[in-house]
C-alpha positions as CSV (number, residue, x, y, z in Angstrom):
1,M,5.8,-27.0,46.4
2,D,7.2,-29.8,48.6
3,P,4.6,-32.6,48.8
4,L,5.4,-32.7,52.6
5,D,3.8,-29.3,52.9
6,F,0.4,-30.9,52.3
7,L,0.8,-32.9,55.6
8,E,0.5,-31.5,59.1
9,S,3.3,-31.8,61.6
10,Y,1.3,-34.2,63.8
11,E,0.7,-36.5,60.8
12,L,4.5,-36.5,60.0
13,L,5.2,-37.2,63.7
14,Q,2.7,-40.1,63.8
15,F,4.3,-41.6,60.7
16,F,7.7,-41.2,62.3
17,H,6.5,-42.9,65.5
18,C,5.2,-45.9,63.6
19,N,8.4,-46.4,61.6
20,K,11.2,-45.9,64.2
21,T,11.9,-49.6,64.4
22,V,11.9,-49.9,60.6
23,M,14.5,-47.2,60.2
24,S,16.7,-48.5,63.0
25,C,17.1,-51.8,61.1
26,M,18.5,-50.3,57.9
27,E,21.8,-51.7,56.7
28,N,24.9,-49.4,56.8
29,P,23.3,-46.6,58.7
30,H,26.4,-44.3,58.9
31,T,25.3,-42.1,56.0
32,F,21.8,-41.8,57.5
33,L,23.3,-40.7,60.8
34,S,25.6,-38.3,59.1
35,Q,22.7,-36.7,57.4
36,L,20.9,-36.2,60.7
37,R,24.0,-34.7,62.2
38,D,24.5,-32.3,59.3
39,Y,21.0,-31.0,59.8
40,N,21.7,-30.5,63.6
41,L,19.0,-33.0,64.5
42,I,21.1,-35.2,66.8
43,P,23.9,-34.3,69.3
44,E,27.5,-34.7,68.2
45,D,28.3,-37.0,71.1
46,R,25.5,-39.4,70.3
47,Y,26.6,-39.5,66.7
48,K,30.2,-40.3,67.6
49,K,29.2,-42.9,70.2
50,V,27.0,-44.8,67.7
51,S,29.5,-44.5,64.8
52,R,32.2,-46.3,66.9
53,M,30.0,-49.3,67.5
54,K,30.9,-52.5,65.7
55,S,28.1,-54.8,66.8
56,K,25.1,-54.5,64.4
57,E,22.6,-55.3,67.1
58,N,24.0,-52.7,69.5
59,M,23.9,-50.2,66.6
60,K,20.3,-51.0,65.9
61,R,19.4,-50.4,69.5
62,A,21.4,-47.2,69.6
63,I,19.8,-45.8,66.5
64,Y,16.4,-46.6,67.9
65,D,17.3,-44.7,71.0
66,I,18.4,-41.8,68.9
67,L,15.1,-41.8,67.0
68,D,13.2,-42.1,70.2
69,W,15.1,-39.2,71.7
70,L,14.4,-37.2,68.5
71,E,10.7,-37.8,68.9
72,R,10.6,-36.7,72.5
73,E,13.0,-33.8,72.4
74,R,12.9,-32.5,68.8
75,S,9.4,-33.2,67.7
76,Q,9.0,-29.6,66.5
77,H,11.6,-30.4,63.8
78,I,9.9,-33.4,62.4
79,S,9.3,-31.8,59.0
80,V,13.1,-31.1,58.8
81,F,13.8,-34.7,59.5
82,W,11.7,-36.1,56.7
83,T,13.0,-33.4,54.3
84,C,16.6,-34.3,55.0
85,V,16.2,-38.1,54.8
86,F,14.1,-37.9,51.6
87,Q,16.9,-36.3,49.6
88,D,17.6,-38.2,46.4
89,I,21.1,-39.3,47.3
90,I,19.8,-40.7,50.6
91,L,16.9,-42.5,49.0
92,N,19.2,-44.1,46.5
93,Q,21.3,-45.6,49.3
94,Y,18.4,-46.7,51.5
95,P,15.5,-48.5,49.8
96,T,13.7,-48.6,53.1
97,L,13.4,-44.8,53.1
98,R,12.2,-44.8,49.5
99,L,9.4,-47.2,50.4
100,L,8.5,-45.0,53.4
101,R,8.4,-41.9,51.2
102,N,6.2,-43.7,48.6
103,S,3.9,-44.8,51.4
104,L,3.6,-41.3,52.7
105,M,3.2,-39.5,49.3
106,D,0.8,-41.9,47.5
107,G,-1.7,-42.1,50.4
108,S,-1.2,-45.8,51.1
109,F,-0.3,-45.0,54.7
110,H,-3.5,-44.0,56.4
111,F,-3.4,-41.9,59.6
112,N,-6.1,-44.1,61.1
113,K,-4.0,-46.5,63.1
114,Q,-5.8,-46.8,66.4
115,L,-2.8,-47.8,68.6
116,P,-3.1,-48.6,72.3
117,E,-2.3,-45.6,74.5
118,R,1.3,-45.6,75.6
119,V,1.6,-46.8,79.2
120,D,4.9,-46.7,81.1
121,K,5.8,-49.7,83.3
122,E,5.2,-49.1,87.0
123,E,6.6,-50.5,90.2
124,T,9.1,-52.8,88.5
125,D,11.1,-53.7,91.6
126,K,8.0,-54.6,93.5
127,R,6.8,-57.0,90.8
128,K,10.0,-58.9,90.9
129,E,9.2,-59.9,94.5
130,L,5.7,-61.1,93.8
131,S,4.7,-64.6,93.1
132,E,3.0,-65.5,89.8
133,D,-0.5,-65.5,91.4
134,E,0.1,-62.2,93.2
135,E,1.5,-60.7,90.0
136,K,-1.6,-61.6,88.0
137,E,-3.8,-60.1,90.8
138,E,-1.6,-57.0,90.9
139,E,-1.9,-56.6,87.1
140,Q,-5.7,-56.8,87.2
141,V,-5.8,-54.1,90.0
142,N,-3.4,-51.8,88.1
143,S,-5.3,-52.2,84.9
144,V,-8.5,-51.0,86.6
145,K,-6.6,-48.1,88.0
146,K,-5.2,-47.1,84.6
147,R,-8.6,-47.1,83.0
148,R,-9.9,-44.9,85.7
149,K,-7.0,-42.5,85.3
150,Q,-7.7,-42.3,81.6
151,R,-11.3,-41.3,82.3
152,R,-10.3,-38.7,84.8
153,R,-7.7,-37.3,82.4
154,S,-10.3,-36.8,79.8
155,V,-12.4,-34.8,82.2
156,C,-9.7,-32.7,84.0
157,D,-6.5,-32.5,82.1
158,D,-4.9,-30.1,84.5
159,E,-4.9,-32.6,87.3
160,E,-2.9,-35.2,85.4
161,Q,0.4,-35.1,83.7
162,Q,0.1,-34.7,80.0
163,P,1.1,-37.7,77.8
164,G,4.3,-37.6,75.7
165,P,4.4,-37.0,72.0
166,S,3.8,-40.6,71.1
167,S,0.7,-40.8,73.2
168,Q,-0.7,-37.6,71.7
169,L,-0.4,-39.0,68.2
170,T,-2.1,-42.3,68.9
171,P,-5.4,-41.1,70.3
172,A,-7.3,-43.7,72.3
173,S,-10.9,-42.8,71.4
174,P,-12.4,-41.4,74.7
175,M,-15.7,-43.1,73.9
176,K,-18.3,-44.1,76.4
177,K,-20.5,-47.2,76.0
178,G,-23.0,-46.7,73.1
179,E,-21.1,-43.8,71.5
180,K,-20.2,-44.0,67.8
181,N,-16.6,-44.2,66.7
182,D,-16.6,-41.0,64.5
183,Y,-13.0,-41.1,63.3
184,W,-13.5,-38.0,61.1
185,N,-13.9,-35.9,64.3
186,W,-10.5,-36.9,65.7
187,P,-7.9,-34.1,65.8
188,I,-5.5,-36.2,63.7
189,Y,-8.0,-36.0,60.8
190,K,-8.4,-32.2,61.1
191,S,-6.9,-31.7,57.6
192,Y,-6.9,-35.0,55.8
193,L,-9.1,-38.1,55.7
194,P,-8.4,-41.6,54.3
195,V,-10.9,-42.4,51.5
196,T,-11.7,-45.4,49.3
197,C,-13.6,-46.0,46.1
198,G,-13.9,-49.6,45.1
199,Q,-10.4,-51.0,45.5
200,K,-8.6,-47.6,45.2
201,E,-7.4,-45.8,48.3
202,G,-6.5,-42.1,48.6
203,T,-6.2,-39.2,51.0
204,L,-8.9,-36.4,51.0
205,S,-7.9,-32.8,51.7
206,R,-10.7,-31.1,53.6
207,D,-9.6,-27.5,52.6
208,R,-9.4,-28.4,48.9
209,L,-12.8,-30.1,49.0
210,A,-14.3,-27.0,50.5
211,K,-12.7,-24.8,47.7
212,G,-13.9,-27.1,44.9
213,E,-10.3,-27.9,43.9
214,K,-8.7,-31.3,43.2
215,C,-8.8,-32.7,46.7
216,I,-7.9,-36.4,46.6
217,L,-4.2,-37.4,46.6
218,F,-3.7,-40.7,44.8
219,Q,-0.2,-41.9,43.8
220,K,1.3,-38.5,44.0
221,Q,-1.4,-36.9,41.9
222,W,-4.3,-34.7,43.0
223,L,-7.7,-35.7,41.6
224,T,-11.2,-34.3,41.7
225,P,-13.8,-36.7,43.3
226,N,-15.2,-37.4,39.8
227,E,-11.8,-38.3,38.5
228,F,-11.1,-40.5,41.5
229,E,-14.4,-42.2,41.0
230,T,-13.7,-42.8,37.3
231,L,-10.2,-44.1,38.2
232,A,-11.8,-46.6,40.6
233,G,-14.1,-47.9,37.8
234,K,-17.2,-46.4,39.5
235,K,-18.0,-43.8,36.8
236,S,-21.4,-45.4,36.1
237,S,-22.6,-44.6,39.6
238,R,-22.5,-40.9,38.7
239,N,-22.6,-39.9,42.3
240,W,-19.2,-39.6,44.0
241,K,-20.8,-38.7,47.3
242,L,-22.1,-42.2,47.5
243,S,-19.3,-44.2,45.8
244,I,-16.4,-42.5,47.7
245,R,-16.3,-43.5,51.4
246,C,-14.3,-42.6,54.5
247,M,-14.0,-45.6,56.8
248,G,-17.1,-47.1,55.3
249,K,-19.3,-44.0,55.4
250,P,-20.2,-42.2,52.2
251,L,-18.8,-38.7,51.9
252,G,-22.3,-37.4,51.1
253,N,-23.4,-38.4,54.6
254,L,-20.4,-36.6,56.2
255,I,-21.3,-33.5,54.2
256,K,-25.0,-33.6,55.2
257,E,-24.0,-34.1,58.9
258,G,-21.6,-31.1,58.7
259,H,-18.4,-33.0,59.2
260,L,-17.2,-32.0,55.7
261,K,-17.7,-28.8,53.6
262,S,-17.9,-29.2,49.9
263,A,-18.1,-26.8,47.0
264,S,-19.9,-28.7,44.3
265,Y,-17.9,-30.4,41.6
266,K,-18.9,-30.6,37.9
267,R,-19.7,-33.9,36.4
268,G,-19.2,-34.2,32.6
269,R,-22.7,-34.8,31.5
270,H,-25.3,-35.1,34.1
271,R,-24.0,-33.1,37.1
272,K,-22.5,-29.7,37.0
273,E,-20.8,-27.5,39.6
274,S,-23.0,-25.1,41.5
275,K,-22.6,-21.3,41.5
276,L,-20.5,-21.4,44.7
277,A,-17.8,-23.6,43.0
278,S,-18.1,-21.6,39.8
279,R,-16.9,-18.5,41.7
280,S,-13.7,-20.3,42.6
281,L,-13.1,-21.4,39.0
282,F,-14.3,-18.3,37.2
283,P,-14.2,-15.5,39.7
284,S,-16.7,-12.8,38.8
285,D,-15.1,-10.3,41.1
286,S,-11.7,-10.5,39.6
287,I,-11.0,-9.5,36.1
288,I,-8.0,-10.9,34.3
289,I,-5.0,-9.4,32.6
290,T,-5.2,-7.2,29.6
291,V,-2.9,-8.6,26.9
292,S,-3.0,-9.4,23.3
293,E,-4.5,-12.7,22.5
294,G,-2.9,-12.9,19.1
295,E,-5.6,-15.1,17.6
296,E,-7.2,-13.1,14.8
297,D,-4.9,-11.9,12.0
298,D,-7.2,-9.0,11.2
299,E,-6.8,-7.4,14.7
300,N,-3.1,-6.9,14.8
301,E,-3.6,-3.2,15.2
302,D,-4.6,-3.7,18.8
303,E,-1.7,-6.0,19.7
304,E,0.8,-3.3,20.7
305,D,-1.5,-1.5,23.1
306,E,-2.5,-4.8,24.8
307,L,1.1,-5.9,25.1
308,E,1.9,-2.6,26.9
309,N,-0.8,-3.3,29.4
310,Q,0.6,-6.8,30.0
311,E,3.7,-5.4,31.5
312,N,1.8,-3.7,34.2
313,Q,-0.5,-6.6,35.2
314,V,0.0,-9.7,37.3
315,S,-0.1,-12.8,35.2
316,C,-2.7,-15.5,35.8
317,S,-1.9,-18.4,38.1
318,S,-1.5,-21.9,36.8
319,E,-4.7,-23.2,38.3
320,D,-7.1,-20.4,38.7
321,V,-7.9,-16.9,37.8
322,T,-6.3,-14.1,39.8
323,D,-8.6,-12.9,42.6
324,E,-6.3,-11.2,45.1
325,D,-7.8,-8.3,47.0
326,G,-5.2,-5.9,45.7
327,D,-5.9,-6.8,42.1
328,T,-9.6,-6.4,42.7
329,G,-9.1,-3.0,44.2
330,D,-7.0,-1.8,41.2
331,Q,-9.5,-3.1,38.7
332,T,-12.4,-1.5,40.6
333,E,-10.6,1.8,40.4
334,Q,-10.0,1.3,36.6
335,Q,-13.7,0.4,36.1
336,S,-14.9,3.3,38.1
337,E,-13.4,5.5,35.4
338,A,-15.6,3.8,32.8
339,D,-19.1,5.0,32.0
340,R,-20.8,1.7,32.7
341,D,-21.7,0.1,36.0
342,S,-18.7,-1.9,37.3
343,S,-20.9,-4.3,39.2
344,K,-22.6,-5.5,36.1
345,R,-21.5,-9.0,35.2
346,V,-23.9,-9.9,32.4
347,F,-24.4,-7.8,29.2
348,K,-27.0,-8.2,26.4
349,V,-25.2,-8.5,23.1
350,T,-26.2,-8.8,19.5
351,C,-24.5,-9.7,16.2
352,G,-26.7,-9.2,13.2
353,D,-30.1,-10.8,14.1
354,L,-28.6,-13.1,16.8
355,A,-29.0,-12.1,20.4
356,G,-27.4,-13.4,23.6
357,T,-26.0,-12.5,27.0
358,L,-22.2,-12.1,27.6
359,H,-21.0,-13.4,31.0
360,L,-17.8,-11.8,32.3
361,K,-16.8,-14.7,34.5
362,R,-16.7,-16.9,31.5
363,F,-14.9,-14.5,29.2
364,A,-11.2,-15.1,28.4
365,S,-10.7,-14.1,24.8
366,G,-12.3,-14.4,21.4
367,T,-11.8,-18.2,21.2
368,C,-11.2,-19.1,24.9
369,G,-14.2,-19.4,27.2
370,K,-17.8,-20.0,26.0
371,S,-19.0,-16.7,27.4
372,I,-22.1,-15.8,25.3
373,R,-25.4,-17.6,26.1
374,T,-28.0,-17.8,23.4
375,E,-31.4,-19.5,23.7
376,T,-29.9,-22.8,22.5
377,S,-26.2,-22.9,23.5
378,W,-23.0,-21.4,25.0
379,L,-20.6,-19.9,22.4
380,S,-17.3,-18.1,22.4
381,P,-17.3,-14.6,20.8
382,V,-15.9,-16.0,17.6
383,E,-18.5,-18.8,17.5
384,F,-21.2,-16.2,18.2
385,V,-20.1,-14.3,15.1
386,M,-20.1,-17.4,13.0
387,E,-23.5,-18.4,14.3
388,A,-24.9,-15.0,13.2
389,S,-23.8,-15.7,9.6
390,C,-21.9,-12.4,9.4
391,P,-19.8,-11.4,6.4
392,P,-16.4,-13.2,6.1
393,D,-14.5,-10.1,7.2
394,A,-16.5,-9.7,10.4
395,T,-14.5,-9.7,13.7
396,W,-15.9,-10.3,17.2
397,K,-14.5,-7.1,18.7
398,K,-16.2,-4.9,16.1
399,D,-19.3,-6.8,15.1
400,I,-20.6,-7.9,18.5
401,I,-22.6,-5.0,19.8
402,C,-23.4,-4.2,23.5
403,D,-25.6,-1.2,24.2
404,G,-25.0,0.2,20.8
405,K,-21.2,-0.1,21.1
406,P,-18.8,-2.8,19.8
407,L,-17.1,-5.0,22.4
408,S,-13.8,-3.2,21.6
409,V,-15.2,-0.3,23.7
410,L,-15.6,-2.7,26.7
411,I,-12.1,-3.8,26.2
412,E,-10.8,-0.2,26.1
413,E,-12.8,0.6,29.3
414,K,-11.2,-2.6,30.9
415,T,-14.6,-4.0,31.5
416,L,-13.6,-7.0,29.4
417,M,-10.1,-8.3,30.1
418,I,-8.4,-10.6,27.6
419,H,-6.3,-13.3,29.2
420,S,-2.6,-13.8,28.6
421,L,-1.5,-16.2,26.0
422,L,0.4,-18.0,28.8
423,C,-2.7,-18.2,31.0
424,N,-3.3,-21.7,32.3
425,C,-6.7,-21.2,33.9
426,R,-9.6,-23.5,33.1
427,L,-11.0,-21.1,30.5
428,C,-7.7,-20.9,28.6
429,S,-6.4,-24.5,29.1
430,P,-9.5,-26.6,29.7
431,N,-9.4,-30.3,30.0
432,D,-12.1,-32.6,28.5
433,E,-14.3,-32.3,31.6
434,D,-14.1,-28.5,31.6
435,R,-15.0,-28.4,27.9
436,E,-18.0,-30.5,28.6
437,N,-19.1,-28.4,31.5
438,E,-18.9,-25.2,29.4
439,K,-21.9,-26.4,27.4
440,N,-24.3,-25.8,30.3
441,D,-25.2,-23.0,32.7
442,D,-23.2,-22.5,35.9
443,E,-26.4,-21.7,38.0
444,C,-29.8,-23.2,38.3
445,Y,-32.1,-22.1,35.6
446,I,-35.0,-21.8,38.0
447,C,-33.7,-20.3,41.3
448,R,-30.5,-18.8,39.7
449,G,-28.2,-20.3,42.3
450,E,-30.0,-20.6,45.6
451,E,-28.9,-23.6,47.7
452,E,-25.5,-23.0,46.2
453,E,-23.9,-26.1,47.7
454,A,-26.3,-28.4,45.8
455,E,-25.2,-30.1,42.6
456,L,-26.7,-29.1,39.3
457,V,-28.2,-31.5,36.8
458,V,-27.5,-30.6,33.2
459,C,-29.7,-31.1,30.2
460,D,-28.2,-33.0,27.3
461,D,-30.2,-31.1,24.7
462,C,-30.0,-27.5,25.9
463,P,-27.7,-25.3,28.0
464,R,-30.0,-25.3,31.0
465,S,-28.9,-26.6,34.5
466,F,-31.1,-27.4,37.4
467,H,-31.0,-28.3,41.1
468,Q,-32.6,-31.7,41.4
469,K,-35.6,-30.4,43.3
470,C,-36.0,-27.1,41.4
471,H,-36.8,-29.1,38.3
472,L,-40.3,-30.6,37.7
473,P,-40.5,-33.4,38.0
474,H,-37.7,-33.8,40.6
475,V,-34.6,-35.5,39.3
476,D,-33.9,-38.7,41.3
477,D,-30.5,-40.1,41.8
478,A,-31.7,-43.3,40.2
479,I,-32.3,-41.4,37.0
480,L,-28.8,-40.1,37.0
481,G,-27.4,-43.5,37.7
482,D,-28.1,-44.9,34.2
483,N,-26.3,-44.1,31.0
484,R,-29.2,-42.7,29.1
485,Q,-29.3,-39.0,28.2
486,W,-31.5,-36.8,30.3
487,R,-33.7,-34.0,28.9
488,C,-35.3,-31.3,30.9
489,T,-39.1,-30.6,30.9
490,F,-38.6,-27.5,28.6
491,C,-36.9,-29.7,25.9
492,V,-39.5,-32.5,26.3
493,Y,-42.4,-30.1,25.9
494,Q,-40.9,-28.3,22.9
495,T,-40.3,-31.6,21.2
496,T,-43.8,-32.9,21.7
497,Q,-45.9,-29.7,21.5
498,D,-46.5,-29.9,17.7
499,W,-48.4,-33.2,17.8
500,R,-50.0,-33.1,21.3
501,Y,-53.0,-30.9,20.5
502,S,-54.0,-30.7,16.8
503,D,-57.6,-29.7,17.7
504,E,-58.5,-26.4,19.3
505,L,-60.0,-26.5,22.8
506,E,-62.2,-24.1,24.7
507,V,-61.3,-23.0,28.2
508,E,-64.0,-24.9,30.1
509,P,-63.4,-28.3,28.6
510,A,-59.7,-28.0,29.2
511,M,-60.3,-27.3,32.9
512,Y,-62.2,-30.6,33.4
513,R,-59.4,-32.7,31.9
514,Q,-57.6,-35.1,34.2
515,I,-54.2,-33.7,35.2
516,S,-52.6,-37.1,35.0
517,Q,-52.8,-36.8,31.2
518,H,-51.5,-33.3,31.2
519,M,-48.8,-33.4,33.9
520,L,-46.0,-32.3,31.4
521,E,-48.0,-29.2,30.4
522,C,-48.6,-28.1,34.0
523,Q,-45.0,-28.7,35.0
524,Y,-43.9,-26.7,32.1
525,L,-46.2,-23.8,33.1
526,V,-44.9,-23.7,36.7
527,L,-41.3,-23.8,35.5
528,C,-42.0,-20.9,33.2
529,L,-43.5,-18.9,36.0
530,C,-40.6,-19.7,38.4
531,R,-38.1,-18.6,35.7
532,A,-40.0,-15.4,35.0
533,D,-40.1,-14.6,38.8
534,D,-36.7,-13.0,38.7
535,E,-36.7,-11.9,42.3
536,R,-38.4,-15.0,43.7
537,T,-41.2,-12.8,44.9
538,F,-43.9,-15.5,44.4
539,A,-41.7,-18.6,45.1
540,L,-42.0,-18.8,48.9
541,D,-44.7,-18.7,51.5
542,P,-45.4,-14.9,51.8
543,C,-46.4,-15.4,55.5
544,L,-42.7,-16.0,56.2
545,Y,-41.6,-12.5,55.2
546,L,-44.6,-10.2,54.9
547,D,-46.0,-8.5,57.9
548,R,-49.6,-9.3,58.8
549,Y,-50.0,-11.2,55.5
550,S,-52.2,-13.9,57.1
551,T,-54.5,-11.3,58.6
552,V,-55.2,-9.9,55.1
553,I,-55.1,-13.1,53.0
554,Q,-57.1,-16.0,54.2
555,T,-55.6,-18.6,51.8
556,P,-52.0,-18.0,51.0
557,M,-50.6,-19.6,47.8
558,W,-47.1,-19.6,46.3
559,L,-45.3,-21.2,43.4
560,G,-43.3,-23.5,45.6
561,N,-46.5,-24.9,47.1
562,I,-48.0,-25.6,43.6
563,A,-44.8,-27.3,42.5
564,D,-44.9,-29.6,45.6
565,K,-48.5,-30.4,44.9
566,L,-47.7,-31.4,41.3
567,Q,-44.7,-33.5,42.5
568,E,-46.9,-35.3,45.0
569,K,-49.8,-35.6,42.5
570,E,-52.3,-33.9,44.7
571,Y,-54.3,-32.3,41.8
572,Q,-57.0,-34.3,40.1
573,T,-58.0,-31.9,37.3
574,V,-56.3,-29.1,35.3
575,G,-58.9,-26.7,36.7
576,Q,-57.7,-27.3,40.3
577,F,-54.1,-26.5,39.2
578,V,-55.2,-23.4,37.4
579,S,-57.3,-22.3,40.4
580,D,-54.2,-22.3,42.7
581,V,-52.2,-20.4,40.1
582,Q,-54.8,-17.7,39.8
583,L,-55.1,-17.5,43.6
584,I,-51.5,-16.3,43.7
585,F,-52.4,-13.3,41.5
586,T,-55.7,-12.6,43.3
587,N,-53.8,-12.5,46.6
588,C,-51.2,-10.3,45.2
589,A,-53.8,-7.8,44.0
590,S,-55.6,-7.8,47.3
591,Y,-52.5,-7.4,49.5
592,N,-50.7,-4.8,47.2
593,Q,-53.5,-2.4,46.4
594,F,-51.3,0.5,47.4
595,N,-48.0,-1.0,46.2
596,P,-48.0,-0.4,42.4
597,E,-44.5,-2.0,42.0
598,F,-45.5,-5.4,43.3
599,L,-48.9,-5.1,41.7
600,A,-47.2,-4.8,38.4
601,M,-45.1,-7.8,39.1
602,G,-48.2,-9.9,39.7
603,D,-49.9,-8.5,36.6
604,R,-46.9,-9.3,34.4
605,L,-46.8,-12.9,35.7
606,K,-50.5,-13.3,35.3
607,E,-50.3,-12.2,31.6
608,L,-47.5,-14.7,31.0
609,F,-49.4,-17.6,32.5
610,N,-52.6,-16.8,30.6
611,S,-50.6,-16.5,27.3
612,E,-48.7,-19.7,27.9
613,F,-51.7,-21.6,29.1
614,K,-53.5,-20.8,25.8
615,K,-50.5,-22.0,23.8
616,V,-50.0,-25.2,25.8
617,F,-53.6,-26.3,25.6
618,N,-54.3,-24.8,22.2
619,I,-57.2,-22.7,23.6
620,H,-59.5,-21.1,21.1
621,E,-61.3,-18.0,22.5
622,Q,-64.8,-17.4,21.3
623,C,-65.5,-14.0,20.0
């Protein structure tokens, strides 16, 4: 794709407007003019007239007039102009054009030049007759009139003549006194914004940022925000939303204020892309080509069938997985013929004594894509077989079992699609950052992806990922800013549980203990309940979505409220914490007396809490 395609016409026209004089001063401009004539950009008579000129100064003025005419009369062909003058043979002859091209492509030219609004000279003959004092007075009067005209034009455009192309491209900010100069809202920055990180300057694509793609153009190369931050020497900050700025304002502020839309980006160790961005990288609604992966010598018998399927499929794109509507429709028809639910995207699998869950959006082949999640890690199918300590002749297609059937059945049913050997998606051709991100979950372990545009914090000891405020305690930006490893509450608790309580306790003494000495245990218990609450039934204030709840229940309680109280350290004793948790189950039983489904949910969660509480505090029940 031509790099010029990334720029809007009005941006190219502004660049042209600012460099007309530069181009008119080029030495030996005949080839330049011939190129414009060959592309039908200038009239034949103008070309002949300028070509006959012998004076260099006259030729410079004539070329400027031609470029000025081109801007006024042929502005719709500005893309053609830059395409024709950026041909290699033209660039080799005119270093000026090469410098202009580099400035345009590497982002060093910023479309933020606030030029004065163009004003045509008025009443020229009259001014010649005025004395110097009268002329100064006249200029002052006219300047006031012009400012008033500008204000009226901003209110009622149809009463004033529209400005020419140059005026449109150099927007005088129509600000009133006290207003903020929000450059990012100007029409000229509709698609691209100039950004900086340290001493590095680049150009941000709004659309690419919203899609979670590489969105910052720097020296002819597209980079992710994390890559641009690293390039600028700001990797230690670990927060590109603060380190990358647009005209002095952090991108994070622009995102919060709604000026920018951002799908979250993965950060190698501490931050990970959210579910929203994961969909764009590993689309769960689009299954990939069925071809032979050719990676296990003992499965050559399947190769011919898979190669036949390859001829009838659309190959993967170079950047992402195919997700066109047509392909999705075809695959849906194929899957509807299968016995299993086509909407199912996660499957329970086993290999020997090892159990895990297979995630379709991560699957690419036996070795590509860590698609199986165990309690401790993400594994590829081949790694899963090795982890299960299966016999040497075991193969992932035959020995990994799903619903009593080997994975080869899912492949035959086209539920699992093996990617092409030539596929360049992030599963098949991952970079170092992609490999690092595959080690952790693509969604929040607690809320399973709610608040999808928030970033995820990844644990360095387990595959879990969390939204910063879903985890207990909340993960502050300051914690992520250092270079130390971060471990989640689950990992910290599991590491310390063996030596925390060697002596058995009874329930009553445990209740009177100060919660400040047992914050970890209480945070762990709440996180366990939130994780077990699959449908988030007990996570939010029930008064918000249940009819007449407050008329039945006098003291509502929910997990989110308890988590907030723990975070704000409002509990004094363990007993106060336990009382609030038990209140959730009491309220559930009272409100759902005639709703056995929700009553069962509450009972299940209550049993889980009682069981985990006894383990956490090493409770000994008296007979």
